[in-house]
C-alpha positions in Angstrom: 16.4 -24.3 5.7 18.9 -26.6 3.9 21.8 -25.6 1.6 22.9 -28.3 -0.9 26.5 -29.1 -1.3 26.0 -32.4 -3.0 27.7 -33.8 -6.1 25.0 -35.8 -7.9 21.5 -35.2 -9.2 20.1 -38.3 -7.5 21.4 -37.0 -4.1 19.9 -33.6 -4.8 16.5 -35.1 -5.6 16.7 -37.2 -2.4 17.5 -34.2 -0.3 14.7 -32.2 -1.9 12.3 -35.0 -1.0 13.4 -34.8 2.7 13.1 -31.0 2.6 9.5 -31.3 1.3 8.6 -33.8 4.0 10.1 -31.5 6.7 8.6 -28.3 5.2 12.0 -26.7 4.6 13.2 -24.5 1.8 16.2 -25.8 -0.2 19.0 -23.7 -1.8 20.4 -26.0 -4.4 23.2 -25.6 -6.9 25.3 -27.5 -9.4 28.6 -26.8 -11.1 30.4 -28.4 -14.1 33.6 -26.9 -15.4 33.4 -23.1 -15.1 29.6 -23.1 -15.4 26.8 -23.8 -13.0 23.2 -23.1 -11.9 21.4 -22.2 -8.7 17.8 -22.2 -7.6 15.7 -22.2 -4.4 12.9 -24.7 -3.9 10.2 -24.2 -1.3 7.9 -27.0 -0.2 5.1 -27.2 -2.7 7.2 -25.8 -5.6 7.7 -27.9 -8.8 11.3 -28.3 -7.8 14.2 -30.1 -9.5 12.1 -32.5 -11.4 11.1 -29.5 -13.6 14.7 -29.2 -14.6 15.9 -32.8 -14.7 12.8 -34.9 -15.2 11.8 -37.9 -13.1 14.5 -39.5 -10.8 14.2 -42.8 -12.8 15.5 -41.1 -15.9 18.5 -39.3 -14.4 21.9 -40.1 -16.0 24.3 -42.0 -13.8 26.9 -39.2 -14.0 26.5 -35.5 -14.6 28.4 -33.1 -16.8 30.9 -32.5 -14.0 32.3 -36.0 -14.6 33.6 -34.9 -17.9 34.2 -31.2 -17.3 35.4 -31.4 -13.7 34.7 -28.7 -11.2 36.9 -25.6 -11.4 37.6 -24.1 -7.9 36.7 -20.5 -8.9 33.3 -21.7 -10.2 32.7 -23.6 -7.0 33.5 -20.6 -4.9 31.4 -18.3 -7.0 28.5 -20.7 -6.7 29.0 -21.1 -2.9 28.9 -17.3 -2.5 25.6 -17.2 -4.4 24.2 -20.0 -2.2 25.2 -18.0 0.9 23.5 -14.9 -0.5 20.3 -16.8 -1.2 20.3 -18.3 2.3 20.7 -14.9 3.9 18.0 -13.4 1.8 15.5 -16.1 2.9 16.5 -16.0 6.6 16.3 -12.2 6.7 13.2 -12.0 4.5 15.0 -9.4 2.3 15.4 -9.2 -1.5 13.9 -11.6 -4.0 15.1 -15.2 -3.6 15.6 -17.4 -6.7 12.4 -19.2 -6.0 10.9 -20.6 -9.2 13.8 -19.0 -11.0 17.1 -20.5 -12.2 20.4 -18.6 -12.2 22.8 -19.9 -14.9 26.3 -18.8 -15.2 29.3 -19.4 -17.4 32.5 -17.8 -16.1 34.5 -18.5 -19.2 32.1 -16.4 -21.2 31.4 -14.1 -18.3 27.7 -14.6 -18.6 25.0 -14.7 -15.9 21.3 -15.2 -16.8 18.2 -15.8 -14.7 15.3 -17.8 -16.2 11.8 -17.9 -14.9 10.7 -21.5 -14.1 7.0 -20.6 -14.0 
């Protein structure tokens, strides 16, 4: 299993490709300002392209370039990534596979969307 701590969409998509080739699940997350998102991609899942489109159409810089990355949001997201990793390794709970957790800590909002 692989846990993503990368800072660009292009790098995340490259990592996802390696995970697919190796048959490894990927816990991946992104943060911008006080908001972020988290999902789990297993080999064979639609993956990050479903969120961001094809790699050739990715922007050069993400929202974090303008909004920064606030430490409390990064720590919140890191804790969620750890929780997802433990759930998968122990086979307990329901991982965020084919679902996207989105949060905004300034509005104190957390939502989970079904990715189909």
